[in-house]
N, C-alpha and C positions, 0 to 999 in steps of 0.2 A: 410762315405759319408752321407750327409744329406738325410733325408726322405722328400719326396714331393709327395703329393696326390692330388695337384691342381696346375696347371700352366697354363699361358697365353703365347701363341705363335703365331708368324706370319709365314705363310707359303705361299712360292711362287713357283709355277710350272714353269717349264722351257718355254722360248718363242720359238715359231716355227721359222724355218728358213725362209728367205726372198725367194721369187721366184726370179728366174733370167731373165732379159731381154737379149736375144741373138738370133742371126741369123745365119743360116749355112753359111760357108764360103768355100764351095767346089768349085773347078775349073770348069769353064763353067756352074755354076749355080748362076747367078747374085742374090744376096741377099739370095736366097735359102729358104726363109721362116723361121718362127720363131722357135727356138729350145730350148728355156730357160725351164729348169726343175724346178720342185717343191722344196720347202724348207722341210726339215725334221721336224718331229714332236717334240715339246718339251718334256721334261721328266715329268711325273705326280709324284705326292706324294701320297704314300699309307701308311696306318696304318695296322699293323697286331698283333693280341692278341698273346702273347707268355708267356708260363708259367714260363719261365727262367727269366722274368722280374718281379722284385717285387715292384717297385715304379717308380715315375716320375722324379727322381732326375737328370737324365741326360740332361732333358730340362732346368734346371736352368743355365746350362753352355751354352746352345745353344738354344736361344729363337726365333732365326731367321733361318728358314729352306728353302733352295733354291735348286731346282732341275736343272739339266744342260738344255742349250738351244739346239735346233735342229740346224743342219748345213744348210747354203744357198744352193739353187739350183745349178746346174751345167749346162754346155752347152750339146749339143747332148741329149737332153731330159733326162738327167741324174737327179734323185732326190738327194737332200742333205741326210746325214745320220740322222736318228732319235735319239734322246738322250735316255739314258738308264733311266727306271723310278727308283725313289727312294722309297725303302721299309723301314720303320721304325718300330721296334718292341716296342710294348707297353705292360704293364701288362694286363693280363685277368681281366676284370672288368672296363676297362677304357671307359669313355663316352666322346663324342665330343659335346661340347655346342658352339652354336652361340648366341652372345648377340646382341640385337638391342634395340635403344632407341626409345620408342613410342612418338607420337606426344604430349604426356602429359608429356614427360621428364622421363617416369618410363623405368627402365632398364628390358626388357623381354628377358627370356631365351628359346632357342629352341634346344632341343636334336637332334642332327643330326644322331648319331648312339650310339649303346651300344655294345661294343665288349665283350659280356660276355661268350664268348666260345673261346677255344684255336683254333688258325688257322683261325679265321675270319679275313677276309681282307676288307678294306674300303677305297675307292677312296676319299682322303681328297682334293686334288687340281688337277684339269685336266690339263695336259700341253697344250700349244697353238698349233693349227694346223699350219702347214707349209703353206706359201704363194704360191699360184698358179703361175707358170711360164708363160711367154708370150706366149708360144704355145698354151695355152688353150683359148685365147682370138681371134685367127684367125678366120675369117669368110670369105666366098666367096667375100662380099663387103668390107671387111676390113682385108687385107692379111698381114699387117705389123704392128701389135700392138707393140707400144714401151713403154709398161708398163707391170709391174707384181704386183701381191699382195705382201705385205710385211707380214712376219709371225705374226700370232696372239700372243698376249701377253699371258702368262700361268695365271691361275686362282690364285689370291692372297688374302688371307682372314686371319683375326685375330680370333683364336678360343680359347676356355678353353678345356684344358684335365683335366678331373675330375675323379679320381681313387675311386670306390667302390669295396672293397675287396669281392671276391667270396669265401665264406666259408660255409659249412653246420651248423657249430656251433659257436656261439659267446660267449666267456667267459666275463661276466660283474660282476661288483661289485666295491665297494669303494676301494681307494687306499690301498695297502698292504694287501688285503684279501687273497692273495695267488695265484692269476691267472697265474702269470709267472711261479711259481713252478709247478703247476699242468700241465701247458702245456709242460713243460720240461720233466715231468715224463711220460706222456701218448702219446708223440709225439717225432718226431725226431727234434723238435726245440730247440734251444740254446739260450733262452733270457737272458737278464740281470737280475740278482735276488740279491736283497739286503733288508735289514731290515729297510726300510724307504719308505716313501710315494712318488709316482711318479718315481718308478724305471724304469717302462716302459713309454718311451716317443714316441714310435712309435707302431703302431699295428704289432703283430708278428704272423706268420702263422706256423702251425705244422700239418703234415699228420699223423693221427691216424690209426694203424692197428689193429683191434680188431675182433677176432672170424671170419676171412675171409672177413670183411667188412672195407673198407677205407673211411676216410671222414676228410675233412679239418676243423681245429679249428683255430679261430682267438682270439687272447688275445687283448681285446679292453683297450687301456690305462684309467687309473683310472678316473671315473666319480666322481663328487662331486655334493652337492646341488647347483643349479644354473647353472650346466653345459649349459643347453640349452640357457642361456643368455651370455655365454662366460667365466664363472668362471672355473678355474681349466684346464684341458686339454681336457674334454669332447667334447666341441664344435667343436673341430677340427676332432674328430674321431667317432662321433656319426652316421654319414653317413655310416660307415663301417658295421654297425649292420643291415642295411636295407635288404641286400640280404640274411642274415641267415635264416636257417629254424627253428633252436632251439637255445634258449639262456640257457646257464648254468650259473646260477646266484650264485656266490660265497659270502658267508657271514663269517665274521671273528668270531670264537666261543669265542674269548678272548674280543670281544667288549661288554661294559656294556648295550648296547642298539641294540640288535641283530634285533629285529622286525622294529625298526625306521631305521636302516640302509638299510633294504630290501625295506621299503617304499620310501626312498629318491631316490633310484635308479628307481624304477618303476615310480615314479612321473616325473623324468627327461626324461624318455623314452616316456612317454604320452605327455609331453609338447613340445618335439622336434618333435614328429610324432605319432599320436595317434595309428597307426597301429603297432608301434614297441612294445607297452605294450599288444597288443593282440597275439603277438607271443607265441607259446608253451615254457614254462620254467620249467626248473628243479632246484630246490634249493639244493645247496650243503654248508652244515654247515662245514667250514674247520678248521683245527688246533685242532681237538678234542684231540690229543695226549697231548696237553698242558693244558688240564683241567681235574678235577677229576670226578669220577662218579656221585658224588652228583650235580655238575654244570651241567654235561651232562643231568641229569634227568630234572633239571629245564629248560634247552633249550628245551627238547623233549616235554614239555607240551605246548610250545607256537604254535600257529596256523598260518599257511601262506595261507590260503584259499585253493584253489582247486590243488595248486602245489604239485607235488611228492617231498619229502624231503630225502636227504641222508646225512649222517654224516660221514665225511671223514677227512683224514690227508693226503694231498699231500707229505709233507715231509716225513712221515712214511710209505707211499703206503697203507694206510688204508682205506677200502671201495671202492677202485677205480674200481674194476671189476664191482661191482653192479652198480656204476655210468655210467660207459661206456656202460654196457649192455642197461640201460634205455635210455640212450642218442642215441645209435644206433637205437633203437626201435622207439623213437620219431622222428627221421629223416625219418624213413620209413612211419610213420603215418602223419607227418606234411602236411598240406593242400599245395597245389601249390600257389606260389606267385600270388597275384592279384593286380590289378591296375598298372600294368606296364606302365611306362611313354609313352606317345605319341612320336613316332619318326618322326621328319620332314626332308625334304630334304632342300637345299639351296632355291629351288624354292618356298618353302613354307614360307620363310622369307619375309614378307610384302615388296614389291617393285612396282614401276610404270613401264609401258611399256617404256614411256620416258617422261621426264619433261622438259618444256621450260620456262625460266624465264628471265626477264630483269635485267641486272646488269650493272649499270653505264650507259655509252654510248653504250655497247654492250649486248650480249645475251648469255645464258648459256643453253646447252641441255644436260640432264643427261638421262641415260638409258643404259643397258648392250648392247643391240643389236646395238644401235647407235655408242656408243663408240667403241665397237668391229669393226665396219664398217670403222671408221676413224682411228683406230689403224692399220689397214691392209693397208690403203691407203697412197701411197706417194704423199703428197699434193703439192709437187714441180712439179709433172708430170700433164700436162694437160689432157692427155687422161685418167689417172687414176681418175682425179678429176671429169671429165665429167661422168664418170661411177657413181661415189660417189653420185653426185647431183641426177641422175636418181633414185638411190635407195632411198635418202632421200625424194624425191618427192613422191614416191610410199608408203613410210611409213607414210606419212602425216606430216613430220616434217616441210618442209618448209612452208606448208599451217598454221601450229600452230604459227611459228615465224612471219609470215605475219600479223595474227591475232592480236598480241601484239605490232605490229608497227615496224617490222623490214623492212628496206629499202635496195635497192642495195648496196653492198659494206660495209654494216655494219658488224662489227666483231662478229662472233659466235664461242664460246668456247665449244667444244666437247671432253671430256676427256683431254688429254695433248695437243691436237691441236687446233689451232685456224685457222678458214677459213672465206670467205667473204659470206655474204648472197646473193643469187640469186632468182629473182621472180620466184615463183612456177608456 
């Protein structure tokens, strides 16, 4: 199965059921009064963070997600059945991003939620409310309403799901440094291992159980020089390092330029995100079983700044206890993550209360509340339209249309419906 850590999907919640126009038909009770019931609520779409999910590949097959509609209202004041909500599992660490193009044409991103804890549930798209049956519109002076509300459309939006793996430790290093081998030895992970670059094409996770402590380790696919600009595989996976507390930096002891290899990776971290290079690091010079004592003495003379250094062989299981002890301690000592991204709601995404424009010989009104009003209105029903015009007048929509030249019977498009303008 393909690995996916970012997908764009379209989500549509269920439409609410229509309210019913109905009158009691009991014997000896002429007309009997309105008794049309309400429509049921449309199904909402939720996301829930689940440790059993490892990536977003299932959304590659299903990019359009739709919840069920609510049932229409019934007579005898009976409501239609509400639809069951749709709950979708996603990996822990999934972010929900809403994009919007600014007035300058720049694509801006808004983080709607960060599902960084197992069991966290998020309402992604709210189901439409059921329409009110005609029994709600009866008044002493208006005893036989012959209209009912239509059900509201469910929320529909296009969003990006972006996975940033949650792991305390990130294994980094140039291709073929031995990260996958180390992960397979210290954890329950079974990554693909071979003697060539880019064996690992996706991030692998492993659970380490050491001295009574447990922590997750992520093997980040091989970074190369220029990864932050798109070279190699690193550009796809650098984001998965952002949440880690500690980095274990593997360096190949067989490399002729050990110190340069170390600098290459740290430079890429800094160029991608300066905060990555500030994370606590532990240096692990790997494959010491493949060199002699003289070569090892030369390597030990090299300086790597303030970082602690361990000399290991993942394949021969040499030096791993000391490395894991230092890693476990570094996790406990690591500072809490700072600068967590601001989380927005859909209401924070820039929008206007309503916008009125002239288009050709007609007019267009845009705005969530206005469009929702018309979506619930049966425009073929005179009583329903009378109520809609009253609401449009109170909202100031009719007055704004008049300002830009609207006259009686001019066509006005609101959402998917076209009505005629009436003088405010």
